[in-house]
TIRO-2110 file (N, C-alpha, C; in Angstrom, 1 decimal):
// TIRO-2110
53.5, 6.1, 265.4, N, 1, A
53.7, 6.7, 264.1, CA, 1, A
52.4, 6.4, 263.2, C, 1, A
51.9, 7.4, 262.6, N, 2, A
50.7, 7.2, 261.8, CA, 2, A
50.9, 6.4, 260.5, C, 2, A
50.0, 5.6, 260.2, N, 3, A
50.1, 4.8, 258.9, CA, 3, A
49.7, 5.7, 257.7, C, 3, A
50.0, 5.2, 256.6, N, 4, A
49.6, 5.9, 255.3, CA, 4, A
48.1, 6.1, 255.3, C, 4, A
47.3, 5.0, 255.6, N, 5, A
45.9, 5.1, 255.6, CA, 5, A
45.3, 6.2, 256.6, C, 5, A
45.9, 6.2, 257.7, N, 6, A
45.5, 7.2, 258.7, CA, 6, A
45.8, 8.7, 258.2, C, 6, A
47.0, 8.8, 257.6, N, 7, A
47.4, 10.2, 257.1, CA, 7, A
46.4, 10.6, 256.0, C, 7, A
46.1, 9.7, 255.1, N, 8, A
45.1, 10.0, 254.0, CA, 8, A
43.8, 10.4, 254.5, C, 8, A
43.3, 9.6, 255.5, N, 9, A
41.9, 9.9, 256.0, CA, 9, A
41.9, 11.2, 256.7, C, 9, A
43.0, 11.6, 257.4, N, 10, A
43.0, 12.8, 258.1, CA, 10, A
43.1, 14.0, 257.1, C, 10, A
43.9, 13.8, 256.1, N, 11, A
44.1, 14.9, 255.1, CA, 11, A
42.8, 15.2, 254.4, C, 11, A
42.0, 14.2, 254.1, N, 12, A
40.7, 14.4, 253.5, CA, 12, A
39.8, 15.3, 254.3, C, 12, A
39.9, 15.2, 255.6, N, 13, A
39.1, 16.1, 256.5, CA, 13, A
39.8, 17.5, 256.5, C, 13, A
41.1, 17.6, 256.4, N, 14, A
41.8, 18.8, 256.5, CA, 14, A
41.5, 19.7, 255.2, C, 14, A
41.5, 19.0, 254.0, N, 15, A
41.3, 19.7, 252.8, CA, 15, A
39.8, 19.7, 252.4, C, 15, A
39.1, 20.3, 253.3, N, 16, A
37.6, 20.3, 253.1, CA, 16, A
37.2, 21.4, 252.2, C, 16, A
35.8, 21.6, 252.1, N, 17, A
35.3, 22.6, 251.1, CA, 17, A
35.8, 24.0, 251.5, C, 17, A
35.8, 24.3, 252.8, N, 18, A
36.2, 25.7, 253.2, CA, 18, A
37.6, 26.0, 252.8, C, 18, A
38.5, 25.0, 253.1, N, 19, A
39.9, 25.2, 252.7, CA, 19, A
40.2, 25.2, 251.2, C, 19, A
39.4, 24.3, 250.5, N, 20, A
39.5, 24.3, 249.1, CA, 20, A
39.2, 25.6, 248.4, C, 20, A
38.0, 26.2, 248.9, N, 21, A
37.6, 27.5, 248.3, CA, 21, A
38.6, 28.5, 248.7, C, 21, A
39.2, 28.5, 249.9, N, 22, A
40.2, 29.5, 250.3, CA, 22, A
41.4, 29.4, 249.4, C, 22, A
41.9, 28.2, 249.1, N, 23, A
43.1, 28.0, 248.3, CA, 23, A
42.8, 28.4, 246.9, C, 23, A
41.6, 28.2, 246.4, N, 24, A
41.3, 28.5, 245.0, CA, 24, A
41.3, 30.0, 244.8, C, 24, A
41.2, 30.8, 245.9, N, 25, A
41.2, 32.3, 245.8, CA, 25, A
42.5, 32.9, 246.1, C, 25, A
43.5, 32.0, 246.4, N, 26, A
44.9, 32.5, 246.8, CA, 26, A
45.7, 32.7, 245.6, C, 26, A
46.4, 33.8, 245.4, N, 27, A
47.3, 34.0, 244.3, CA, 27, A
48.5, 33.2, 244.4, C, 27, A
49.0, 32.6, 243.3, N, 28, A
50.1, 31.7, 243.3, CA, 28, A
51.4, 32.5, 243.4, C, 28, A
52.4, 32.0, 244.2, N, 29, A
53.7, 32.7, 244.3, CA, 29, A
54.4, 32.7, 243.0, C, 29, A
55.1, 33.8, 242.7, N, 30, A
55.8, 34.0, 241.5, CA, 30, A
56.8, 32.9, 241.2, C, 30, A
57.5, 32.4, 242.2, N, 31, A
58.5, 31.4, 241.9, CA, 31, A
57.9, 30.0, 241.6, C, 31, A
56.6, 29.8, 242.1, N, 32, A
55.9, 28.6, 241.7, CA, 32, A
55.5, 28.7, 240.2, C, 32, A
55.0, 29.9, 239.8, N, 33, A
54.7, 30.1, 238.4, CA, 33, A
55.9, 29.9, 237.5, C, 33, A
57.0, 30.3, 237.9, N, 34, A
58.2, 30.2, 237.1, CA, 34, A
58.6, 28.7, 237.0, C, 34, A
58.6, 28.0, 238.0, N, 35, A
58.9, 26.5, 238.0, CA, 35, A
57.9, 25.8, 237.0, C, 35, A
56.7, 26.1, 237.1, N, 36, A
55.7, 25.5, 236.2, CA, 36, A
55.9, 25.8, 234.8, C, 36, A
56.3, 27.1, 234.5, N, 37, A
56.6, 27.5, 233.1, CA, 37, A
57.8, 26.8, 232.6, C, 37, A
58.9, 26.6, 233.4, N, 38, A
60.1, 25.9, 233.0, CA, 38, A
59.7, 24.5, 232.6, C, 38, A
58.9, 23.8, 233.4, N, 39, A
58.5, 22.4, 233.1, CA, 39, A
57.7, 22.3, 231.8, C, 39, A
56.8, 23.3, 231.6, N, 40, A
56.0, 23.3, 230.4, CA, 40, A
56.9, 23.4, 229.2, C, 40, A
57.9, 24.3, 229.3, N, 41, A
58.8, 24.5, 228.2, CA, 41, A
59.6, 23.3, 227.8, C, 41, A
60.0, 22.5, 228.9, N, 42, A
60.7, 21.3, 228.7, CA, 42, A
59.8, 20.2, 228.0, C, 42, A
58.5, 20.2, 228.4, N, 43, A
57.6, 19.2, 227.8, CA, 43, A
57.3, 19.5, 226.4, C, 43, A
57.2, 20.8, 226.0, N, 44, A
57.0, 21.2, 224.6, CA, 44, A
58.3, 20.9, 223.8, C, 44, A
59.4, 21.1, 224.4, N, 45, A
60.7, 20.9, 223.7, CA, 45, A
60.8, 19.4, 223.4, C, 45, A
60.4, 18.5, 224.3, N, 46, A
60.5, 17.1, 224.0, CA, 46, A
59.3, 16.4, 223.4, C, 46, A
58.3, 17.2, 223.1, N, 47, A
57.1, 16.7, 222.4, CA, 47, A
56.2, 15.9, 223.3, C, 47, A
56.2, 16.1, 224.6, N, 48, A
55.3, 15.4, 225.6, CA, 48, A
53.9, 16.0, 225.5, C, 48, A
52.9, 15.1, 225.5, N, 49, A
51.5, 15.6, 225.3, CA, 49, A
50.5, 15.2, 226.4, C, 49, A
50.8, 14.2, 227.2, N, 50, A
49.9, 13.8, 228.2, CA, 50, A
50.5, 14.0, 229.6, C, 50, A
49.7, 14.5, 230.5, N, 51, A
50.3, 14.8, 231.8, CA, 51, A
49.3, 14.4, 232.9, C, 51, A
49.8, 13.9, 233.9, N, 52, A
49.0, 13.6, 235.2, CA, 52, A
49.5, 14.5, 236.3, C, 52, A
48.6, 15.2, 236.9, N, 53, A
48.9, 16.0, 238.1, CA, 53, A
48.4, 15.3, 239.3, C, 53, A
49.3, 14.9, 240.2, N, 54, A
48.8, 14.3, 241.5, CA, 54, A
48.8, 15.3, 242.5, C, 54, A
47.9, 15.2, 243.5, N, 55, A
47.7, 16.2, 244.5, CA, 55, A
47.4, 17.5, 243.9, C, 55, A
46.4, 17.5, 242.9, N, 56, A
46.2, 18.7, 242.1, CA, 56, A
45.5, 19.9, 242.8, C, 56, A
45.0, 19.6, 244.0, N, 57, A
44.3, 20.7, 244.7, CA, 57, A
43.1, 21.2, 243.9, C, 57, A
43.1, 22.5, 243.7, N, 58, A
41.9, 23.1, 243.1, CA, 58, A
42.1, 23.2, 241.6, C, 58, A
43.2, 22.6, 241.0, N, 59, A
43.3, 22.4, 239.6, CA, 59, A
43.9, 23.6, 238.8, C, 59, A
44.5, 24.6, 239.6, N, 60, A
45.1, 25.8, 238.9, CA, 60, A
46.2, 25.4, 238.0, C, 60, A
47.1, 24.5, 238.4, N, 61, A
48.2, 24.1, 237.6, CA, 61, A
47.7, 23.2, 236.4, C, 61, A
46.8, 22.3, 236.7, N, 62, A
46.3, 21.4, 235.6, CA, 62, A
45.7, 22.3, 234.5, C, 62, A
44.9, 23.3, 234.9, N, 63, A
44.3, 24.1, 233.9, CA, 63, A
45.3, 24.9, 233.1, C, 63, A
46.4, 25.3, 233.7, N, 64, A
47.5, 26.0, 233.0, CA, 64, A
48.0, 25.0, 231.9, C, 64, A
48.3, 23.8, 232.3, N, 65, A
48.9, 22.9, 231.4, CA, 65, A
47.9, 22.5, 230.3, C, 65, A
46.6, 22.4, 230.6, N, 66, A
45.6, 22.1, 229.6, CA, 66, A
45.4, 23.2, 228.7, C, 66, A
45.5, 24.5, 229.2, N, 67, A
45.3, 25.6, 228.3, CA, 67, A
46.6, 25.8, 227.4, C, 67, A
47.6, 25.1, 227.7, N, 68, A
48.9, 25.2, 226.9, CA, 68, A
49.1, 24.0, 226.1, C, 68, A
48.0, 23.3, 225.8, N, 69, A
48.0, 22.3, 224.8, CA, 69, A
48.2, 20.8, 225.2, C, 69, A
48.3, 20.6, 226.5, N, 70, A
48.5, 19.2, 227.0, CA, 70, A
47.2, 18.5, 227.3, C, 70, A
47.2, 17.2, 227.2, N, 71, A
46.0, 16.4, 227.6, CA, 71, A
46.2, 16.0, 229.0, C, 71, A
45.4, 16.6, 229.9, N, 72, A
45.7, 16.6, 231.3, CA, 72, A
44.6, 15.7, 232.1, C, 72, A
45.1, 14.9, 233.0, N, 73, A
44.2, 14.3, 234.0, CA, 73, A
44.8, 14.7, 235.4, C, 73, A
43.9, 15.0, 236.3, N, 74, A
44.4, 15.3, 237.6, CA, 74, A
43.7, 14.5, 238.7, C, 74, A
44.4, 14.3, 239.8, N, 75, A
43.9, 13.5, 240.9, CA, 75, A
44.1, 14.3, 242.2, C, 75, A
43.3, 14.1, 243.2, N, 76, A
43.5, 14.6, 244.5, CA, 76, A
42.7, 13.7, 245.5, C, 76, A
43.1, 13.6, 246.7, N, 77, A
42.5, 12.8, 247.7, CA, 77, A
41.2, 13.4, 248.2, C, 77, A
41.0, 14.7, 248.0, N, 78, A
39.9, 15.5, 248.6, CA, 78, A
38.8, 15.6, 247.6, C, 78, A
37.6, 15.0, 247.8, N, 79, A
36.5, 15.2, 246.9, CA, 79, A
36.1, 16.7, 246.7, C, 79, A
36.3, 17.6, 247.7, N, 80, A
36.0, 19.0, 247.5, CA, 80, A
37.0, 19.6, 246.5, C, 80, A
38.3, 19.2, 246.6, N, 81, A
39.3, 19.7, 245.7, CA, 81, A
38.9, 19.2, 244.2, C, 81, A
38.6, 18.0, 244.1, N, 82, A
38.3, 17.4, 242.8, CA, 82, A
37.1, 18.1, 242.2, C, 82, A
36.1, 18.5, 243.0, N, 83, A
34.9, 19.2, 242.5, CA, 83, A
35.3, 20.5, 241.9, C, 83, A
36.2, 21.2, 242.5, N, 84, A
36.7, 22.5, 242.0, CA, 84, A
37.5, 22.3, 240.7, C, 84, A
38.2, 21.2, 240.6, N, 85, A
38.9, 20.9, 239.3, CA, 85, A
37.9, 20.6, 238.2, C, 85, A
36.9, 19.9, 238.5, N, 86, A
35.9, 19.6, 237.5, CA, 86, A
35.1, 20.8, 237.1, C, 86, A
34.9, 21.7, 238.0, N, 87, A
34.2, 23.0, 237.6, CA, 87, A
35.0, 23.8, 236.6, C, 87, A
36.4, 23.6, 236.6, N, 88, A
37.2, 24.3, 235.7, CA, 88, A
37.3, 23.5, 234.3, C, 88, A
36.6, 22.4, 234.2, N, 89, A
36.6, 21.7, 232.9, CA, 89, A
37.7, 20.7, 232.8, C, 89, A
38.2, 20.3, 234.0, N, 90, A
39.3, 19.3, 234.0, CA, 90, A
38.8, 17.9, 234.2, C, 90, A
39.5, 16.9, 233.7, N, 91, A
39.3, 15.5, 234.0, CA, 91, A
39.9, 15.2, 235.4, C, 91, A
39.1, 15.0, 236.4, N, 92, A
39.7, 14.9, 237.7, CA, 92, A
39.0, 13.8, 238.5, C, 92, A
39.8, 13.1, 239.3, N, 93, A
39.4, 11.9, 240.0, CA, 93, A
39.9, 11.9, 241.5, C, 93, A
39.0, 11.4, 242.4, N, 94, A
39.4, 11.3, 243.8, CA, 94, A
40.3, 10.0, 243.9, C, 94, A
41.6, 10.2, 244.1, N, 95, A
42.5, 9.1, 244.2, CA, 95, A
43.7, 9.6, 245.1, C, 95, A
44.2, 8.6, 245.8, N, 96, A
45.5, 8.9, 246.5, CA, 96, A
46.6, 8.2, 245.8, C, 96, A
47.8, 8.4, 246.3, N, 97, A
49.0, 8.0, 245.6, CA, 97, A
49.0, 6.4, 245.3, C, 97, A
48.6, 5.7, 246.3, N, 98, A
48.7, 4.2, 246.2, CA, 98, A
47.5, 3.6, 245.6, C, 98, A
46.5, 4.4, 245.2, N, 99, A
45.3, 3.8, 244.6, CA, 99, A
44.8, 4.6, 243.4, C, 99, A
45.8, 4.8, 242.4, N, 100, A
45.5, 5.4, 241.2, CA, 100, A
45.2, 4.4, 240.1, C, 100, A
44.0, 4.4, 239.7, N, 101, A
43.5, 3.3, 238.8, CA, 101, A
43.7, 3.7, 237.3, C, 101, A
44.9, 3.7, 236.9, N, 102, A
45.3, 4.0, 235.5, CA, 102, A
46.2, 2.9, 235.0, C, 102, A
46.1, 2.7, 233.7, N, 103, A
47.0, 1.7, 233.1, CA, 103, A
48.5, 2.1, 233.2, C, 103, A
49.4, 1.1, 233.3, N, 104, A
50.8, 1.4, 233.3, CA, 104, A
51.3, 2.2, 232.1, C, 104, A
52.3, 3.0, 232.3, N, 105, A
52.9, 3.7, 231.1, CA, 105, A
51.9, 4.5, 230.3, C, 105, A
51.0, 5.2, 231.0, N, 106, A
49.9, 5.9, 230.3, CA, 106, A
50.4, 7.4, 230.0, C, 106, A
51.2, 7.9, 230.8, N, 107, A
51.5, 9.4, 230.8, CA, 107, A
52.9, 9.7, 230.3, C, 107, A
53.0, 10.8, 229.5, N, 108, A
54.3, 11.3, 229.2, CA, 108, A
55.0, 12.1, 230.3, C, 108, A
54.2, 12.6, 231.2, N, 109, A
54.7, 13.5, 232.3, CA, 109, A
53.8, 13.4, 233.5, C, 109, A
54.4, 13.6, 234.7, N, 110, A
53.7, 13.8, 236.0, CA, 110, A
54.2, 15.1, 236.6, C, 110, A
53.2, 15.7, 237.3, N, 111, A
53.5, 17.0, 238.0, CA, 111, A
53.0, 16.8, 239.4, C, 111, A
53.9, 17.0, 240.4, N, 112, A
53.5, 16.9, 241.8, CA, 112, A
54.1, 18.0, 242.6, C, 112, A
53.3, 19.0, 242.9, N, 113, A
53.7, 20.2, 243.6, CA, 113, A
53.2, 20.2, 245.0, C, 113, A
54.2, 20.1, 246.0, N, 114, A
53.8, 20.1, 247.4, CA, 114, A
52.7, 19.2, 247.8, C, 114, A
52.8, 17.9, 247.3, N, 115, A
51.9, 16.9, 247.8, CA, 115, A
52.6, 15.7, 248.3, C, 115, A
53.8, 15.3, 247.8, N, 116, A
54.5, 14.2, 248.3, CA, 116, A
55.0, 14.4, 249.7, C, 116, A
55.0, 15.7, 250.2, N, 117, A
55.4, 16.0, 251.5, CA, 117, A
54.4, 15.5, 252.6, C, 117, A
53.3, 14.9, 252.1, N, 118, A
52.4, 14.3, 253.1, CA, 118, A
52.6, 12.8, 253.2, C, 118, A
53.6, 12.3, 252.4, N, 119, A
53.8, 10.8, 252.4, CA, 119, A
54.7, 10.4, 253.6, C, 119, A
54.4, 9.5, 254.5, N, 120, A
55.3, 9.1, 255.5, CA, 120, A
56.6, 8.5, 254.9, C, 120, A
57.7, 8.7, 255.6, N, 121, A
59.0, 8.3, 255.0, CA, 121, A
59.0, 6.9, 254.6, C, 121, A
58.5, 6.0, 255.4, N, 122, A
58.5, 4.6, 255.1, CA, 122, A
57.8, 4.2, 253.9, C, 122, A
56.8, 5.0, 253.5, N, 123, A
55.9, 4.7, 252.3, CA, 123, A
56.4, 5.4, 251.0, C, 123, A
57.4, 6.3, 251.2, N, 124, A
57.9, 7.1, 250.0, CA, 124, A
58.4, 6.2, 248.9, C, 124, A
59.2, 5.2, 249.1, N, 125, A
59.6, 4.3, 248.0, CA, 125, A
58.5, 3.7, 247.3, C, 125, A
57.5, 3.2, 248.0, N, 126, A
56.3, 2.6, 247.4, CA, 126, A
55.6, 3.5, 246.5, C, 126, A
55.4, 4.8, 247.0, N, 127, A
54.7, 5.8, 246.2, CA, 127, A
55.5, 6.2, 244.9, C, 127, A
56.8, 6.3, 245.1, N, 128, A
57.7, 6.6, 243.9, CA, 128, A
57.6, 5.5, 242.9, C, 128, A
57.6, 4.3, 243.4, N, 129, A
57.5, 3.1, 242.4, CA, 129, A
56.1, 3.1, 241.7, C, 129, A
55.0, 3.5, 242.4, N, 130, A
53.7, 3.6, 241.7, CA, 130, A
53.7, 4.7, 240.6, C, 130, A
54.3, 5.8, 241.0, N, 131, A
54.3, 6.9, 240.0, CA, 131, A
55.2, 6.5, 238.8, C, 131, A
56.3, 5.9, 239.1, N, 132, A
57.2, 5.4, 238.0, CA, 132, A
56.4, 4.5, 237.0, C, 132, A
55.6, 3.6, 237.5, N, 133, A
54.8, 2.7, 236.7, CA, 133, A
53.9, 3.5, 235.7, C, 133, A
53.4, 4.6, 236.1, N, 134, A
52.4, 5.4, 235.3, CA, 134, A
53.1, 6.1, 234.2, C, 134, A
54.4, 6.3, 234.3, N, 135, A
55.1, 7.1, 233.3, CA, 135, A
55.6, 6.2, 232.1, C, 135, A
55.5, 6.7, 230.9, N, 136, A
56.1, 6.0, 229.8, CA, 136, A
57.6, 6.1, 229.8, C, 136, A
58.4, 5.2, 229.2, N, 137, A
59.8, 5.3, 229.2, CA, 137, A
60.2, 6.6, 228.6, C, 137, A
61.2, 7.3, 229.3, N, 138, A
61.6, 8.6, 228.9, CA, 138, A
60.7, 9.7, 229.4, C, 138, A
59.6, 9.3, 230.2, N, 139, A
58.7, 10.3, 230.7, CA, 139, A
59.4, 11.2, 231.7, C, 139, A
58.8, 12.4, 231.9, N, 140, A
59.4, 13.4, 232.8, CA, 140, A
58.5, 13.6, 234.0, C, 140, A
59.1, 13.9, 235.1, N, 141, A
58.4, 14.0, 236.4, CA, 141, A
58.9, 15.2, 237.1, C, 141, A
58.0, 16.2, 237.3, N, 142, A
58.4, 17.4, 238.2, CA, 142, A
57.9, 17.1, 239.6, C, 142, A
58.8, 17.1, 240.5, N, 143, A
58.6, 16.9, 241.9, CA, 143, A
59.0, 18.1, 242.7, C, 143, A
58.1, 18.8, 243.4, N, 144, A
58.5, 20.0, 244.2, CA, 144, A
58.0, 19.8, 245.6, C, 144, A
58.9, 20.0, 246.6, N, 145, A
58.5, 19.9, 248.0, CA, 145, A
59.3, 20.9, 248.8, C, 145, A
58.9, 21.1, 250.1, N, 146, A
59.7, 21.9, 251.0, CA, 146, A
60.6, 20.9, 251.8, C, 146, A
61.9, 21.3, 251.9, N, 147, A
62.8, 20.4, 252.7, CA, 147, A
64.0, 21.2, 253.1, C, 147, A
65.1, 20.4, 253.4, N, 148, A
66.3, 21.0, 253.9, CA, 148, A
66.8, 20.4, 255.2, C, 148, A
65.8, 19.8, 256.0, N, 149, A
66.1, 19.1, 257.2, CA, 149, A
65.1, 18.1, 257.4, C, 149, A
65.4, 17.1, 258.3, N, 150, A
64.5, 16.0, 258.5, CA, 150, A
63.4, 16.4, 259.6, C, 150, A
62.2, 16.2, 259.2, N, 151, A
61.1, 16.4, 260.2, CA, 151, A
59.9, 15.7, 259.7, C, 151, A
59.1, 15.1, 260.6, N, 152, A
57.9, 14.4, 260.3, CA, 152, A
56.9, 14.5, 261.3, C, 152, A
55.7, 15.0, 260.9, N, 153, A
54.6, 15.2, 261.8, CA, 153, A
53.9, 16.5, 261.5, C, 153, A
52.8, 16.8, 262.3, N, 154, A
52.1, 18.1, 262.1, CA, 154, A
52.9, 19.3, 262.4, C, 154, A
52.6, 20.4, 261.7, N, 155, A
53.3, 21.7, 262.0, CA, 155, A
52.5, 22.4, 263.1, C, 155, A
53.3, 22.9, 264.0, N, 156, A
52.7, 23.7, 265.1, CA, 156, A
52.0, 24.9, 264.5, C, 156, A
50.7, 25.1, 264.9, N, 157, A
50.0, 26.2, 264.4, CA, 157, A
49.3, 26.1, 263.1, C, 157, A
49.3, 24.9, 262.5, N, 158, A
48.6, 24.6, 261.2, CA, 158, A
47.2, 25.0, 261.3, C, 158, A
46.7, 25.9, 260.4, N, 159, A
45.3, 26.4, 260.5, CA, 159, A
44.3, 25.3, 260.1, C, 159, A
44.7, 24.2, 259.4, N, 160, A
43.8, 23.2, 259.0, CA, 160, A
43.3, 22.4, 260.2, C, 160, A
42.0, 21.9, 260.1, N, 161, A
41.5, 21.0, 261.1, CA, 161, A
41.0, 19.7, 260.5, C, 161, A
41.6, 18.6, 260.9, N, 162, A
42.7, 18.4, 261.8, CA, 162, A
44.0, 18.9, 261.2, C, 162, A
45.0, 19.2, 262.1, N, 163, A
46.3, 19.6, 261.5, CA, 163, A
46.9, 18.6, 260.6, C, 163, A
47.5, 19.0, 259.5, N, 164, A
48.0, 18.1, 258.5, CA, 164, A
49.4, 17.5, 258.9, C, 164, A
49.6, 16.3, 258.4, N, 165, A
50.8, 15.5, 258.6, CA, 165, A
51.8, 15.9, 257.5, C, 165, A
53.0, 16.3, 257.8, N, 166, A
54.0, 16.7, 256.9, CA, 166, A
55.3, 15.9, 257.1, C, 166, A
56.0, 15.8, 256.0, N, 167, A
57.4, 15.1, 256.0, CA, 167, A
58.3, 16.0, 255.2, C, 167, A
59.5, 16.3, 255.8, N, 168, A
60.5, 17.1, 255.1, CA, 168, A
61.8, 16.4, 255.2, C, 168, A
62.6, 16.4, 254.1, N, 169, A
63.8, 15.7, 254.1, CA, 169, A
65.0, 16.6, 253.6, C, 169, A
66.2, 16.2, 254.0, N, 170, A
67.4, 16.9, 253.5, CA, 170, A
67.5, 16.7, 252.0, C, 170, A
68.3, 17.6, 251.4, N, 171, A
68.6, 17.5, 250.0, CA, 171, A
69.2, 16.2, 249.7, C, 171, A
70.1, 15.8, 250.5, N, 172, A
70.9, 14.5, 250.3, CA, 172, A
69.9, 13.3, 250.3, C, 172, A
69.0, 13.3, 251.3, N, 173, A
68.1, 12.2, 251.4, CA, 173, A
67.2, 12.1, 250.1, C, 173, A
66.7, 13.3, 249.7, N, 174, A
65.8, 13.3, 248.5, CA, 174, A
66.6, 12.8, 247.3, C, 174, A
67.8, 13.3, 247.1, N, 175, A
68.5, 13.0, 245.9, CA, 175, A
68.9, 11.5, 245.9, C, 175, A
69.3, 10.9, 247.0, N, 176, A
69.6, 9.5, 247.1, CA, 176, A
68.3, 8.7, 246.9, C, 176, A
67.2, 9.0, 247.4, N, 177, A
66.0, 8.2, 247.3, CA, 177, A
65.5, 8.3, 245.9, C, 177, A
65.4, 9.5, 245.3, N, 178, A
64.9, 9.6, 244.0, CA, 178, A
65.7, 8.9, 242.9, C, 178, A
67.0, 8.9, 243.1, N, 179, A
67.9, 8.3, 242.2, CA, 179, A
67.8, 6.8, 242.1, C, 179, A
67.1, 6.2, 243.0, N, 180, A
66.8, 4.8, 243.0, CA, 180, A
65.7, 4.4, 242.0, C, 180, A
64.9, 5.4, 241.6, N, 181, A
63.8, 5.2, 240.7, CA, 181, A
63.9, 6.0, 239.4, C, 181, A
64.6, 7.1, 239.4, N, 182, A
64.6, 8.0, 238.2, CA, 182, A
66.0, 8.6, 238.0, C, 182, A
66.2, 9.0, 236.8, N, 183, A
67.3, 9.8, 236.5, CA, 183, A
67.0, 11.3, 236.9, C, 183, A
67.9, 11.9, 237.6, N, 184, A
67.7, 13.3, 238.0, CA, 184, A
68.2, 14.2, 236.9, C, 184, A
67.3, 14.8, 236.2, N, 185, A
67.6, 15.7, 235.1, CA, 185, A
68.1, 17.0, 235.6, C, 185, A
67.4, 17.5, 236.7, N, 186, A
67.9, 18.8, 237.3, CA, 186, A
67.4, 18.8, 238.7, C, 186, A
68.1, 19.6, 239.6, N, 187, A
67.7, 19.8, 240.9, CA, 187, A
68.2, 21.2, 241.4, C, 187, A
67.3, 21.9, 241.9, N, 188, A
67.7, 23.2, 242.5, CA, 188, A
66.9, 23.5, 243.7, C, 188, A
67.4, 24.4, 244.6, N, 189, A
66.7, 24.8, 245.8, CA, 189, A
66.4, 26.3, 245.6, C, 189, A
65.2, 26.6, 246.2, N, 190, A
64.7, 28.0, 246.1, CA, 190, A
64.5, 28.5, 247.5, C, 190, A
65.1, 29.5, 248.0, N, 191, A
64.8, 30.1, 249.3, CA, 191, A
63.4, 30.6, 249.4, C, 191, A
62.7, 30.3, 250.5, N, 192, A
61.4, 30.8, 250.7, CA, 192, A
61.3, 31.6, 252.0, C, 192, A
60.8, 32.8, 251.8, N, 193, A
60.7, 33.7, 253.0, CA, 193, A
59.8, 33.2, 254.0, C, 193, A
60.1, 33.5, 255.3, N, 194, A
59.3, 33.1, 256.4, CA, 194, A
59.1, 31.6, 256.6, C, 194, A
60.0, 30.8, 256.1, N, 195, A
60.0, 29.4, 256.3, CA, 195, A
61.4, 28.9, 256.7, C, 195, A
61.4, 27.8, 257.5, N, 196, A
62.7, 27.3, 257.9, CA, 196, A
63.2, 26.3, 256.9, C, 196, A
62.3, 26.0, 255.9, N, 197, A
62.7, 25.1, 254.8, CA, 197, A
62.9, 25.8, 253.6, C, 197, A
63.6, 25.2, 252.6, N, 198, A
63.7, 25.8, 251.3, CA, 198, A
62.9, 24.9, 250.4, C, 198, A
62.6, 25.3, 249.1, N, 199, A
61.9, 24.5, 248.2, CA, 199, A
62.9, 23.7, 247.4, C, 199, A
62.5, 22.4, 247.2, N, 200, A
63.4, 21.4, 246.5, CA, 200, A
62.6, 21.1, 245.1, C, 200, A
63.2, 21.6, 244.0, N, 201, A
62.6, 21.4, 242.7, CA, 201, A
63.4, 20.4, 241.9, C, 201, A
62.8, 19.3, 241.6, N, 202, A
63.4, 18.2, 240.9, CA, 202, A
62.7, 18.0, 239.5, C, 202, A
63.4, 17.8, 238.5, N, 203, A
62.9, 17.3, 237.2, CA, 203, A
63.6, 15.9, 237.1, C, 203, A
62.7, 14.9, 236.9, N, 204, A
63.2, 13.5, 236.9, CA, 204, A
62.8, 12.9, 235.6, C, 204, A
63.5, 11.8, 235.2, N, 205, A
63.1, 11.1, 234.0, CA, 205, A
63.1, 9.6, 234.3, C, 205, A
62.0, 8.9, 233.8, N, 206, A
62.0, 7.5, 233.8, CA, 206, A
62.9, 6.9, 232.7, C, 206, A
63.8, 6.0, 233.0, N, 207, A
64.7, 5.5, 232.0, CA, 207, A
64.0, 5.0, 230.8, C, 207, A
64.6, 5.1, 229.6, N, 208, A
64.1, 4.6, 228.4, CA, 208, A
64.1, 3.1, 228.4, C, 208, A
65.1, 2.5, 229.0, N, 209, A
65.1, 1.1, 229.1, CA, 209, A
65.4, 0.7, 230.6, C, 209, A
64.8, -0.4, 231.0, N, 210, A
64.9, -0.9, 232.3, CA, 210, A
66.3, -1.3, 232.6, C, 210, A
END
């Protein structure tokens, strides 16, 4: 079984300049745009102003939040992805989940779209704990991943080189694990065509009091 460090090192190679540029030119799925808009509306409703996007990729979502009035910082493990974020005028840093050099309770919100599905199952609680530390009490966390059944390892036919490491979980596993760290504000599943998984969309909240 691959370690967290091995997975991160491999993913840095997978998300190289060529793949970063390709992703930057790919149109976003309508349902992803809708999920992003719903989260923005909730942030505005609650007066949240600071947001951290982890696994930000090329920065498309971070730029959306920044253009809609939020103070945004984004991180990604790929230097090539971070360069594209910076070209968009974003504050972006090369960091992975376990090595984010920010003060505790700095952010009102965290946004994580299809990035925690690269975290090995045994490391997921540690990563969730780190993200929780970065949120202010009452802070909101959007977590979106593909799941529905348990599977861990590279996908057959993955076009990235080297093939990426993925982890997928059942709805029950995700709800049980997340509830140990956050209040589950909402959870819904979204069918995705041409995939054996569905999308798991969570809005989570850090408790106001420990």
